N, C-alpha and C positions, 0 to 999 in steps of 0.2 A: 504494500500500500504506500504509494508515493504521494505525499500531500503537497498541495500548492500553498505556499505561505503568503498570505495577504499582508499588505502594508498596514501597520497599526494606525489607528486614528482615535481621537478623543470625541466622545459623544455624551450628550445629556440623556440619562435614562430615567424612567419613572417606575417606581415600585408598584407592581401589580398585586403581589402577595408576599407575606412574610410569615412563615409558619415555623413554630417550634416542633422539631421532629424527634428530639431526644434531649435529655438533660445537657444543657450547654451547647446544643446544636440547633441550627435553624436553616431553613430552605428559603432562599431569596429569589423571587421571580421578578425580572426587570424588563420593561418594554424599551426597545431601542429603535432608532431610525433604520430603515432598510439599507442605508449606506454603510452601516457597520459591517466590517469584514467577517467572513465566516471562519470561526476558529477550527483548528484541528485538535483531535484528542491529545491531551498532554499540554496544550497551551493554556495560558492563564490571562486574566485581566487585572488591572489595578483600579480599585474603586475608592471614591472619596465622597463625603457629604459636602457639597458646595456651600451649604448654609451654615457651616461651622468653621471657625478659625483653628480649632484644635479637634483632633490631632492634625498636625500640619501635613504629614506624609500620607499618601494613599496606601491601601493594603492590597497585597497580591492574593488572589483567590483563583483556584483551578476552575476551569469551565466544567460544569456538571451536565449541562444540556444547552442546545441552541437549535432554534428552528425559525424559519421565515413564514410569516403569515401575511395576509392581505394588508398592505400599507405599513407594516412594521416587522421587527424581529423580536424574538423572545430569548432572553438569556437566563439560564438557571444556574444558581450557585449554591453549593452545600458548604456551610461555614461552621466552624467551631469557635466558641468564644475563648480567646486567648489573652485578651488585653482590652485596653480602653477603646481602641478603634472598632474591633469586632463586637464589643459589648454595645456600642452605640448603633451599629448596623442591625443588631438583633432586635432593637426597639423601633426601627423605622416603620412607619405606617403607610398604608396604601395611598398612592398619590404623591408621596414625597420624592424628591429628585436626588439623583446620584450622578457624579461624573464617572465615566467608564473609559479607560484607555485600553485598547487591545485590538485584535488578539496579539499576544506577546509570546516570545520565546519559540523554542523548537520542540515539537511534540514527538509522539511515537511514530515509528516506521516499521511496517511489517513486510518482509520479503515474500514474493509469491511462493517460494518453496516451503513456507511454514505450514505444517499440517496439524500441529498441536500447539495451541496458543494457551499459555498459562498466565492468568491474571492474579496478581498478589497485592492485596490492599490492606492497609492498617488504618482504622478510624476513617477520617474524611479523605484519606488516600484512595478510597473507593470511588470518589467523584470522577476523576478523569477516566477511570476504567469503565464506569457506567456510561459515560459519554461515548467511549469507543464502541460499546455494544449498540448504541443507537444507529450506527451505520451497519445495517444488516449484511452488507457486502463483505464484512469481516468474516462472516460465517460461510461465505461462498467464494472461495478463491477461484482463479481462472480455470484450474483443473483439479478435480477431486474435491472432497469435502473436508473442511477444517473443523477440528474438534476444539471446543473452548471449555476450559475448566477455570473457575474462579475460586481463589482462596481468600476469604475476607475475615479479618479478625478485629476484635475490640476487647475492651476490658470486661464488659458485661453484655448480655443479650440486648438490653435496651439501648446500648450505644452502637449496635449494628444498624446502620442507616442505609436506605436505598436498596434494600434487598429485592424489592419488587422489580427493579430494573435488570436484575440478573436472573431471577427465577423464570424458567421456561426457555431461556436463551442460551444457557450453558449448564455445565455440571457444577453446581454451587456447593462449596464446602465452607462451612462457617466454623469459626474458632473463637473461644472466649477465655480470658485469663482465669475466670472463676468457674468455668464449666457450666454456666447457665444455659448455653446453647451450643450445640455442635461439639467439636473437639475441645477437650479441656487442656488448653495450652496456647502457645503463640502460633501465629499463622505460619512462621517459618518452620516450627516443629512439625506442624501438620503437613507442609509441603515435603519435608524430609522423608515422611513415610512413603510418599508416592514417587519421589524423584527418580529412583532407579528404574521405574517402569516407563520412563519417557525416553524416546530416541533423541539423542543430542543433536543430530544433523537436521531433523525436521521439526524441532521444538523451539519455541521462543517464550521467554518470560518477560512480561511487562509488569512493573511494580511501582507502587507509590505508597508512601507512608512515612512515619517518623524515622529519624536518623538511626535509632537503635534497631529498628526492623531492617533497614537497608544494610547496616553493618552485619547483622546476623545473616542476612541473605547472602552477602558477599562471602562470608566464612563458609556457608553451606555449599556454595557453588564452586569453591576452589578445587580444581581438578576434575570438575564434572563436565567441562567442555560444552555446556549448553549456553546458548546465547541469552543475554539478559539486558534489558534496558530499564533504567530506573529514573523516576521523576523525583528530584530532590526538593525537599521543603527547606526554604531559606528565608531569612529576613531580607527585605529589599527596600530600597529608598526610592529609586527612580523607575525601575522596571524596564529600562531601555539600554542598560549597559554603560551609562555615562559616569556614574558615581564610583564604580568599582567596589561597591560595598558588599557584594555577595559572591566573591570569588571562591572557587574550589580548586584544589590541587589535582592536576591530571598527569598521569605518567606519559613521558615523551620518550623518544628513542635514546638508546645508550644510557639508560639510567637517569635521564634528565627529568626535571619537573617543570611544567608550565602551569599557568593559572588561567582558568576560564571563568567567564561571568555566568552565573546560574540563570540570570534573567534573560540574557541575550544568546549565549551559546547553548544553554539548556532551556528549561529545567531538566530535559531528558538527556541522560548520558548512558554510554555503555558502562555497565558496572565494573568491568575489568579495567577501565581507564582511571577510575577514581583512586587517589592516593589519600588514605584517611589520616595518616600520621606522617606528613612530610618532614624531612630533616630540617632542623632549625636554620641551618646555613643556606637552605634552598628556598626559604619562604619568600613570598612576594615582596619586592622592594620598590614597588611603584610609588613615585612621589605623590601620586594623586590618591593613593589608598591609605587611609589612616585608621582603619577599623581593626583594633587589636583583637577582636573576637575571631577574626579570620587569620590571625598570625601575620598580619601585614602592617603592624605599627612601625 
């Protein structure tokens, strides 16, 4: 699946619906002008309330759904309250305005030879995977039938959101930390049970979730020779790669390290490219990047 990346644009959106779907989670539906670009699965948008001076910076949210209707477009976002900005968004009412910048970043890519597609999502990391399944052509490659299995995990059953978008379209495996639904354990532990049964040459893993999940997935796949793309969750300021505040260390040739912008070069990366603990001497020394949390001070 080769996606056409449309040029991002800023637009004013109108809240159509804002529903609480789980403790600390909400589903935001926004009406946008038809001129807004069509996002690809794995891409995101930056949203901000234009009626408030604070918080100053917009917030990045993965696209959960997108469709065009007569005279307008509809954008769906699945959000988790993590701070002041998302807390304010969770209380938006119908008819209120938002500024939306997007679509942004680089999304997932599925080669035609993939016959077994494995979706691995933790928490709201299920959002871009659900959006992927909206394109039913994912289930029907050029030749042969593609099997899709989704491994979705959360702390408890009530925190598993969006399951209706997976049920009936794939083999759904749920996991909860407390055992209240599905497998009692983490989503990567559940994947480990099945991993040996998948053919490495014809399988592809697409994953999105918290860093702990992605790191665990990286450890699980070492030596497995199965392709895997991951969407990284990262704090972002601009969303277009200008501020260099969301860099990630990437392995380069001959043991070298380069730094890529999650918002611009990602958020989707090949999991084998990511260098989780770069040597201190090789950390980014860009004069424009002063974010100590990224090892770039």
